[in-house]
Structure formats: C-alpha cells, structure tokens
N, C-alpha and C positions, 0 to 999 in steps of 0.2 A: 503493501499500502504507499500510494507517496506521500510525502509530506504535504503536498498541495490539496489533496484530499481530505488529510487528516484536518488541516487547519481548516477548509471550508467546512467541514461538517463540525468540529468543534464551535467555530463562529454561529452559525446556524443555531446548535445547541444554546450558547450563550445567549444568544437575542429571544430564542423562544423561552428560555428560563426567565430574561427579564421581564418579558412581558406576562409569562404568568404568574409569577410574583407580584406585578404590579396590579395584573387585574384579582388576583385574590384579596391584595389589601384593601382594594378599590370595594369589593364586594363586602367584607367584612366590616370595614368603614362605613357603608351605606346601611348595613342591619345593625351592629353593636356600636358604631360610633370608637371601635376600637383604636386606638394609639399606634401607629408607626414601630413594630418591635422588628429591630437591626437583624438580630438572630432568628426568626421567625424568614425574613426573607432572604439573608445567607443560606439557610438551609433547602428553603425552594430552589435557591440557585447553585447549590451544589450538587442536588439532587436530578436537577435536567442536565448541570454538565456532565454528571458520571452516565447516566443513561446515555446522554450523546455519545462519550468517548466510548464507553463498552459496545454498542450500537455498533460504532464506525471499527473499531475493534475488532468484534468477531463477526461483522456481517449480519445480524442477528436485527430484524427490524425493531424501531424503537415501540412500538407498539406490541410485540409479540415479547419482550421484557419487558412490559407493564403487566402485561397477561400473568408471566411467570411472577410476578412479584406478587401480583393479588391472589394468586392460587396459593404461594406459599404463608401468607397472612392468613387465608383462611385454614390450611391444615394447622398452623400454631393455634390459630382459634378456637377450633375442632378438638385438637390433641388439651389443650388448657382447660375449656369447657369439659372433654371427657373426664378428666382427672377429677375435676370438682363434682361431679356426679358420681364418681366411684367411691369419692371418700366418702359423703354424705348418706 
C-alpha cells in the first residue's frame, strides 16, 4: 500500500471524525444544553481515526469494522447478563 493512499484515507477518516464529533456535540447541546467536553470530542476523533486506519491497513470496509464491533459488544453484554442470571 502506498503512502499516498494511506495519507488520503487517514485524512478522510480525520475529516469524517471531526464532522461526526461536531454533529454529536450539536445534538447533545440542543437536547440537554450540554457543555463542550474536550475528552469526549477527542475520544470520538480517536475512534474515527483508528477505524479509518485499521480499514486502510486491512482492506476491510469501515462498515464491516463497525458491525464487528457491535457484534463484540453484544457478545460481552450477553455474557455478562447470562452470568448475572446464573448467579441469582
């Protein structure tokens, strides 16, 4: 993979992450009058950049990575829920 493609995809991931973080902040501000939280903004930005970078390096589509992440979260949730049921 060329450095040009890597930089291009990383740049797109960066811009999309910025837009997504700004949109999320605007929605939260409108609904709850939430103050700007730099750590939340940076976390959203970092997640977007990591997904973009992983997608570029592995050749896996970002949507597929998001679906894989959702599946992992569901497995963890079901495991914890089943553990609670078994303990009670």
